[in-house]
KOLLO-870646 format. One record per residue (C-alpha): residue in one letter; chain; residue number from 1; y, z, x. Coordinates in pm, 1 decimal. Each point is the difference from the previous one (the first is absolute). Layout:
N
- resn_chain_resi_c2_c3_c1
- a_A_NUM_Y_Z_X .
...
This chain:
348
- resn_chain_resi_c2_c3_c1
- x_A_1_0.0_0.0_0.0 .
- x_A_2_354.7_-63.2_104.6 .
- x_A_3_212.3_306.6_77.8 .
- x_A_4_262.0_90.1_-260.5 .
- x_A_5_279.7_68.2_255.0 .
- x_A_6_243.9_-293.7_3.7 .
- x_A_7_216.1_-121.4_285.2 .
- x_A_8_308.7_-220.3_1.1 .
- x_A_9_32.6_-315.5_211.6 .
- x_A_10_324.3_-195.1_57.2 .
- x_A_11_-39.4_-376.2_48.2 .
- x_A_12_183.4_-162.6_293.1 .
- x_A_13_123.3_-359.2_41.9 .
- x_A_14_-272.9_-264.4_15.6 .
- x_A_15_-286.4_218.9_-126.9 .
- x_A_16_-248.5_-108.4_-264.5 .
- x_A_17_-282.6_191.9_-170.2 .
- x_A_18_-240.3_-72.8_283.2 .
- x_A_19_240.8_141.4_258.3 .
- x_A_20_54.0_319.3_-200.4 .
- x_A_21_-373.7_51.3_-57.1 .
- x_A_22_-71.7_-52.6_370.9 .
- x_A_23_268.5_251.1_99.8 .
- x_A_24_-105.8_272.0_-246.3 .
- x_A_25_-379.0_-33.1_-14.0 .
- x_A_26_-83.2_-186.6_321.7 .
- x_A_27_-147.8_-289.5_-201.1 .
- x_A_28_118.8_-258.5_-252.2 .
- x_A_29_-269.4_132.9_-234.7 .
- x_A_30_246.5_276.2_-76.6 .
- x_A_31_175.1_-243.4_-237.4 .
- x_A_32_-231.9_134.2_-272.5 .
- x_A_33_151.8_347.9_27.9 .
- x_A_34_352.1_-145.6_6.4 .
- x_A_35_-61.2_-191.8_-324.6 .
- x_A_36_-148.7_307.7_-168.1 .
- x_A_37_280.4_228.6_117.3 .
- x_A_38_274.6_-250.9_-93.6 .
- x_A_39_-80.1_-160.7_-338.9 .
- x_A_40_309.0_-223.4_25.3 .
- x_A_41_-150.8_-182.8_299.8 .
- x_A_42_-217.0_-311.5_-3.1 .
- x_A_43_-130.2_-235.8_267.9 .
- x_A_44_295.2_-229.5_-76.4 .
- x_A_45_263.3_271.5_48.2 .
- x_A_46_257.1_-76.9_271.0 .
- x_A_47_101.9_319.5_174.6 .
- x_A_48_358.8_60.0_102.2 .
- x_A_49_143.4_221.9_269.3 .
- x_A_50_65.0_347.5_-144.1 .
- x_A_51_-270.4_-8.0_-269.2 .
- x_A_52_-175.8_340.7_-41.9 .
- x_A_53_-378.0_-9.6_-49.8 .
- x_A_54_-240.2_281.4_-88.1 .
- x_A_55_-329.1_39.3_183.5 .
- x_A_56_-283.3_253.4_20.9 .
- x_A_57_94.4_229.1_284.3 .
- x_A_58_-280.7_69.1_242.2 .
- x_A_59_-212.5_-295.5_-112.7 .
- x_A_60_-85.5_-204.4_311.8 .
- x_A_61_-239.8_-291.4_35.3 .
- x_A_62_25.8_-61.5_377.8 .
- x_A_63_131.7_311.5_170.6 .
- x_A_64_-14.6_-158.5_346.2 .
- x_A_65_231.3_-287.9_-101.1 .
- x_A_66_245.1_243.4_-160.2 .
- x_A_67_0.7_211.6_316.6 .
- x_A_68_68.5_-300.1_222.6 .
- x_A_69_288.1_-116.9_-221.4 .
- x_A_70_157.3_346.9_3.3 .
- x_A_71_-52.8_45.2_373.4 .
- x_A_72_163.4_-334.3_91.4 .
- x_A_73_275.2_24.5_-263.3 .
- x_A_74_-114.7_-322.3_-174.8 .
- x_A_75_95.1_-68.9_-362.2 .
- x_A_76_-190.1_-304.5_-132.7 .
- x_A_77_246.1_-264.8_-117.9 .
- x_A_78_-149.7_-347.0_-0.5 .
- x_A_79_269.8_-154.3_-219.5 .
- x_A_80_-33.8_-178.9_-329.9 .
- x_A_81_-190.1_-324.4_-14.1 .
- x_A_82_-201.1_-218.7_-231.5 .
- x_A_83_-359.2_92.3_-57.3 .
- x_A_84_-86.1_-373.2_13.9 .
- x_A_85_79.2_-211.4_305.6 .
- x_A_86_257.8_-276.9_-58.7 .
- x_A_87_-185.4_-313.7_99.7 .
- x_A_88_110.4_-364.1_3.6 .
- x_A_89_-174.7_-319.9_103.5 .
- x_A_90_327.4_-153.9_124.8 .
- x_A_91_89.6_-25.2_367.7 .
- x_A_92_240.1_257.5_140.6 .
- x_A_93_307.7_-189.0_125.7 .
- x_A_94_248.3_271.4_97.0 .
- x_A_95_11.1_374.6_54.6 .
- x_A_96_305.5_228.9_3.9 .
- x_A_97_-24.8_346.3_155.5 .
- x_A_98_256.3_235.0_-156.8 .
- x_A_99_95.3_353.4_109.5 .
- x_A_100_-157.8_278.9_-203.7 .
- x_A_101_346.8_106.5_-119.8 .
- x_A_102_60.8_-335.5_-174.8 .
- x_A_103_21.6_50.9_-377.3 .
- x_A_104_43.2_-361.5_-113.5 .
- x_A_105_-4.4_-363.1_111.5 .
- x_A_106_175.3_-315.6_-114.3 .
- x_A_107_-18.1_-365.3_96.2 .
- x_A_108_89.1_-342.2_-137.8 .
- x_A_109_-228.0_-305.6_22.7 .
- x_A_110_-9.5_-363.0_-112.5 .
- x_A_111_-243.8_-279.4_77.8 .
- x_A_112_-333.3_-133.8_-121.0 .
- x_A_113_-325.8_174.4_-88.1 .
- x_A_114_-72.4_356.8_-109.0 .
- x_A_115_17.1_325.3_194.1 .
- x_A_116_-208.8_310.7_-64.7 .
- x_A_117_172.0_317.0_122.0 .
- x_A_118_-162.7_329.5_96.9 .
- x_A_119_285.0_252.3_12.9 .
- x_A_120_-206.5_254.6_192.7 .
- x_A_121_9.5_268.4_-271.5 .
- x_A_122_-188.6_77.7_-322.7 .
- x_A_123_137.9_-301.2_-189.4 .
- x_A_124_-220.5_-296.6_-81.5 .
- x_A_125_27.4_-332.6_182.7 .
- x_A_126_304.1_-196.5_-120.2 .
- x_A_127_-0.9_-378.6_-48.0 .
- x_A_128_316.7_-198.3_73.6 .
- x_A_129_8.0_-373.2_-88.2 .
- x_A_130_252.8_-177.4_223.3 .
- x_A_131_255.9_-254.2_-120.3 .
- x_A_132_304.5_-188.0_127.4 .
- x_A_133_232.9_290.2_-86.8 .
- x_A_134_-30.1_331.0_191.6 .
- x_A_135_-178.6_285.6_-179.1 .
- x_A_136_109.9_351.8_95.4 .
- x_A_137_-256.9_279.9_-8.9 .
- x_A_138_84.3_370.2_20.4 .
- x_A_139_-278.1_257.1_22.9 .
- x_A_140_17.9_380.8_14.9 .
- x_A_141_-300.8_160.1_166.1 .
- x_A_142_-190.8_239.6_-225.1 .
- x_A_143_-139.3_233.0_265.0 .
- x_A_144_85.4_182.4_322.2 .
- x_A_145_-204.0_-64.0_315.4 .
- x_A_146_13.5_157.8_347.7 .
- x_A_147_-37.0_-329.1_192.5 .
- x_A_148_140.4_-352.3_0.2 .
- x_A_149_-29.4_-190.9_-326.2 .
- x_A_150_-144.2_-352.4_13.6 .
- x_A_151_118.4_-268.9_-243.7 .
- x_A_152_-213.7_-316.0_1.0 .
- x_A_153_56.7_-353.2_-131.1 .
- x_A_154_-306.8_-203.4_-101.2 .
- x_A_155_-41.0_-355.8_-123.2 .
- x_A_156_45.5_-370.3_63.3 .
- x_A_157_375.7_-60.2_0.6 .
- x_A_158_293.6_-143.8_191.6 .
- x_A_159_351.1_144.7_-1.7 .
- x_A_160_326.7_-186.0_-35.4 .
- x_A_161_224.5_308.9_15.7 .
- x_A_162_-105.0_350.1_101.5 .
- x_A_163_237.4_297.2_15.9 .
- x_A_164_-161.1_319.9_130.3 .
- x_A_165_326.6_189.2_48.1 .
- x_A_166_-97.3_259.2_-261.0 .
- x_A_167_-320.9_109.2_169.5 .
- x_A_168_26.5_244.0_290.5 .
- x_A_169_-286.0_-90.4_229.5 .
- x_A_170_-126.4_123.6_334.9 .
- x_A_171_-196.5_-319.6_59.4 .
- x_A_172_-74.6_-332.7_-169.5 .
- x_A_173_-327.6_-178.0_72.0 .
- x_A_174_-115.6_-349.4_-97.0 .
- x_A_175_-372.8_-74.1_1.4 .
- x_A_176_29.1_-380.2_-18.2 .
- x_A_177_283.0_-256.2_18.0 .
- x_A_178_248.6_44.9_-284.0 .
- x_A_179_232.4_-276.7_-119.8 .
- x_A_180_345.4_147.2_-62.8 .
- x_A_181_319.0_-206.3_10.3 .
- x_A_182_276.0_261.6_-32.4 .
- x_A_183_-57.4_358.8_112.9 .
- x_A_184_245.7_290.4_-33.2 .
- x_A_185_-67.6_322.2_192.8 .
- x_A_186_336.3_179.4_-2.9 .
- x_A_187_-30.1_352.0_140.6 .
- x_A_188_-348.1_-81.8_130.7 .
- x_A_189_-97.3_237.8_283.2 .
- x_A_190_-364.8_-97.7_51.7 .
- x_A_191_-122.1_-227.1_284.7 .
- x_A_192_28.9_-376.7_-53.8 .
- x_A_193_-348.5_-70.2_134.1 .
- x_A_194_-107.7_-156.5_-333.5 .
- x_A_195_250.4_-290.2_23.1 .
- x_A_196_-219.0_-245.0_199.5 .
- x_A_197_-240.8_-5.2_-297.9 .
- x_A_198_268.6_-130.5_-237.1 .
- x_A_199_10.2_-371.9_-79.6 .
- x_A_200_291.5_-214.9_-118.3 .
- x_A_201_255.6_273.6_63.5 .
- x_A_202_346.1_-158.8_17.0 .
- x_A_203_228.2_291.8_-100.1 .
- x_A_204_-32.7_358.6_126.9 .
- x_A_205_245.4_283.3_-70.4 .
- x_A_206_-30.1_310.5_220.0 .
- x_A_207_330.5_173.4_-67.1 .
- x_A_208_107.8_358.0_65.6 .
- x_A_209_-306.5_113.1_188.9 .
- x_A_210_-111.8_74.9_356.1 .
- x_A_211_-229.6_-230.2_196.0 .
- x_A_212_-163.7_88.4_330.5 .
- x_A_213_-205.5_-318.3_44.8 .
- x_A_214_99.8_-357.0_-92.2 .
- x_A_215_-297.3_-170.3_168.0 .
- x_A_216_-182.5_-75.0_-332.9 .
- x_A_217_305.8_-202.6_-110.1 .
- x_A_218_-58.7_-251.0_280.3 .
- x_A_219_-299.9_-138.2_-191.7 .
- x_A_220_204.4_-62.2_-318.3 .
- x_A_221_82.2_-360.9_91.7 .
- x_A_222_84.3_-113.9_-354.7 .
- x_A_223_292.3_242.4_-43.1 .
- x_A_224_328.4_-160.2_-105.5 .
- x_A_225_182.6_322.5_-93.0 .
- x_A_226_-30.3_336.9_174.3 .
- x_A_227_240.9_269.3_-118.1 .
- x_A_228_-1.0_315.2_216.7 .
- x_A_229_351.8_122.7_-76.4 .
- x_A_230_37.6_376.1_25.6 .
- x_A_231_-329.2_28.6_189.8 .
- x_A_232_-17.4_209.3_316.4 .
- x_A_233_-172.0_-197.3_278.3 .
- x_A_234_-4.3_103.7_367.9 .
- x_A_235_190.1_-264.0_198.3 .
- x_A_236_-285.7_-56.7_245.0 .
- x_A_237_-243.8_-61.2_-287.8 .
- x_A_238_247.5_-245.3_-155.5 .
- x_A_239_45.7_-187.3_331.1 .
- x_A_240_-374.7_-31.1_56.4 .
- x_A_241_-47.8_-141.8_-349.9 .
- x_A_242_280.7_-257.4_35.1 .
- x_A_243_-132.2_-116.6_337.6 .
- x_A_244_-349.0_-28.6_-154.2 .
- x_A_245_143.8_-226.5_-272.7 .
- x_A_246_105.8_-240.0_276.1 .
- x_A_247_-319.0_20.2_206.1 .
- x_A_248_-223.5_-40.6_-309.6 .
- x_A_249_214.1_-244.1_-192.8 .
- x_A_250_-268.4_-261.2_-68.9 .
- x_A_251_-47.3_-56.5_-375.1 .
- x_A_252_285.6_231.6_-95.4 .
- x_A_253_257.0_-71.7_-270.8 .
- x_A_254_371.6_49.8_58.7 .
- x_A_255_101.4_335.5_-146.5 .
- x_A_256_310.1_186.1_-115.5 .
- x_A_257_-20.9_345.2_159.1 .
- x_A_258_234.3_284.1_-99.9 .
- x_A_259_44.6_299.1_232.8 .
- x_A_260_227.9_301.2_31.2 .
- x_A_261_-128.6_79.6_350.3 .
- x_A_262_134.6_-219.9_278.8 .
- x_A_263_-241.2_-134.4_262.3 .
- x_A_264_83.8_54.3_365.1 .
- x_A_265_183.5_-244.7_221.7 .
- x_A_266_254.6_-276.8_-55.4 .
- x_A_267_-27.7_-299.5_-232.3 .
- x_A_268_-27.0_-273.5_263.2 .
- x_A_269_-232.3_-258.0_146.9 .
- x_A_270_-272.9_166.2_210.0 .
- x_A_271_-47.4_-71.7_369.9 .
- x_A_272_-268.5_-246.0_108.4 .
- x_A_273_-265.5_46.6_266.1 .
- x_A_274_-93.1_-246.7_275.5 .
- x_A_275_-207.3_-200.7_-249.5 .
- x_A_276_302.1_-20.7_-234.9 .
- x_A_277_-165.3_231.7_-255.2 .
- x_A_278_217.9_255.0_-176.4 .
- x_A_279_-32.6_361.2_116.8 .
- x_A_280_84.8_236.5_-287.0 .
- x_A_281_139.3_340.2_98.1 .
- x_A_282_150.0_126.5_-329.1 .
- x_A_283_-28.8_-24.8_-376.1 .
- x_A_284_331.6_-184.4_-41.4 .
- x_A_285_-113.4_-269.8_243.1 .
- x_A_286_-303.8_-51.4_-225.5 .
- x_A_287_236.0_-30.3_-298.8 .
- x_A_288_203.3_-261.7_190.6 .
- x_A_289_-309.0_-204.5_79.8 .
- x_A_290_-128.8_12.6_-360.2 .
- x_A_291_336.3_-120.5_-129.4 .
- x_A_292_41.0_-278.0_259.6 .
- x_A_293_-341.6_-158.5_44.8 .
- x_A_294_30.6_-324.9_-196.5 .
- x_A_295_-374.6_-45.6_-59.9 .
- x_A_296_-21.8_346.2_-161.4 .
- x_A_297_283.7_-70.9_-244.2 .
- x_A_298_-90.1_-342.3_-138.2 .
- x_A_299_-126.9_100.6_-345.6 .
- x_A_300_231.7_299.6_-53.0 .
- x_A_301_230.6_194.1_233.3 .
- x_A_302_-69.0_337.9_156.0 .
- x_A_303_256.9_251.8_-125.5 .
- x_A_304_63.3_355.8_121.3 .
- x_A_305_228.0_250.5_-176.0 .
- x_A_306_47.3_281.7_252.2 .
- x_A_307_239.1_289.1_-65.3 .
- x_A_308_234.4_-218.8_-203.9 .
- x_A_309_-3.1_-297.0_240.7 .
- x_A_310_-164.6_-333.1_-75.6 .
- x_A_311_-200.7_-204.8_251.3 .
- x_A_312_-112.6_-338.5_-134.4 .
- x_A_313_-160.7_-307.7_151.5 .
- x_A_314_231.8_-190.9_231.2 .
- x_A_315_-98.5_-326.3_163.4 .
- x_A_316_38.4_4.5_377.3 .
- x_A_317_286.0_-239.9_78.9 .
- x_A_318_-99.8_-305.1_197.3 .
- x_A_319_229.4_-202.2_231.3 .
- x_A_320_184.8_-265.6_-195.3 .
- x_A_321_-43.1_-358.9_122.3 .
- x_A_322_300.5_-151.8_185.1 .
- x_A_323_204.4_-201.1_-251.0 .
- x_A_324_190.5_-203.2_265.1 .
- x_A_325_-156.9_-345.3_50.5 .
- x_A_326_-134.4_-64.5_344.5 .
- x_A_327_202.1_-260.3_196.4 .
- x_A_328_-151.7_-344.5_17.8 .
- x_A_329_-122.8_-100.7_342.6 .
- x_A_330_157.9_-313.9_151.7 .
- x_A_331_-254.9_-273.6_65.2 .
- x_A_332_-90.5_-38.5_362.6 .
- x_A_333_120.5_-324.2_163.3 .
- x_A_334_-268.1_-227.3_132.5 .
- x_A_335_27.5_-55.9_377.4 .
- x_A_336_105.8_-346.0_120.0 .
- x_A_337_-287.7_-216.2_122.4 .
- x_A_338_-51.4_-5.3_378.8 .
- x_A_339_-14.4_-350.4_156.1 .
- x_A_340_-333.9_-86.5_155.7 .
- x_A_341_-27.9_56.1_372.7 .
- x_A_342_-40.9_-297.7_232.3 .
- x_A_343_13.3_-42.4_372.0 .
- x_A_344_275.5_-260.0_8.4 .
- x_A_345_310.4_213.1_57.8 .
- x_A_346_205.5_207.0_-252.3 .
- x_A_347_-6.3_-58.9_-370.8 .
- x_A_348_307.4_-130.4_-177.5 .
């Protein structure tokens, strides 16, 4: 028989019935006593921090487990989650890792196909059909977790516009190439290592953030607009990226780049080595070369907006041909014929 003495237990954040039973009785089988002692409870009840539950004091199922929990100061709190695993047959395309403190997420998408979203909480998978006009989704997480939250995008889709400004992420991972034409990541503080897996990207906005590594941007050869206004970039990192644009220019489109950090050096033609190849020593020399090389500006011009100053393609002036006509040469006079020589005295 169960003892008649009753104890009081206060629920903490993230606990469910299994956690409480494990903490009180040393086994989840103690749920039976909790349901008997608290008639208002059921297996579907969602506990909240501060709830007071009755239990049979002194009734233990696994005394050793209870002793270990008390000795190590452990309070079971596994968090709320679905009893059934959320499964989908669609391929996982992208994964956002959010800080545990994040309470909501928002993004805007347009394109073709359909996306299935796992918000990383107790909510069911959400389907989002894509169209030509952007659809904005806002989601508030329904639980509290002690670790990073993972939001996943599944499906067969391509994106025309994607704005992830409203989602605070520690990292963004792509598991296969993703077609996205316009991407906005304002305030984005995660690494840019996912960018080489994007396809068809011609407009990228990375405003008002801080970037420590621009190397992944070198592989984005289809970019025609790159807006990094208000973004904090170390000057050395910026110089290395600009010089890499010159050294790896093959197959690259001309681009309009907006910066509020000035590269090092002076905007001028770089020096040449003994083989007449340019030797780049600063970021501004790379800007000069990009805006002066005629072959790189045939389809569209390179354009840099740097700290309020504009640097646009300029053709290198060539020497103008001499407009004065060359003087005509006077015809040479033919020499007079020489009389034939003979032995009979002087010629007349």
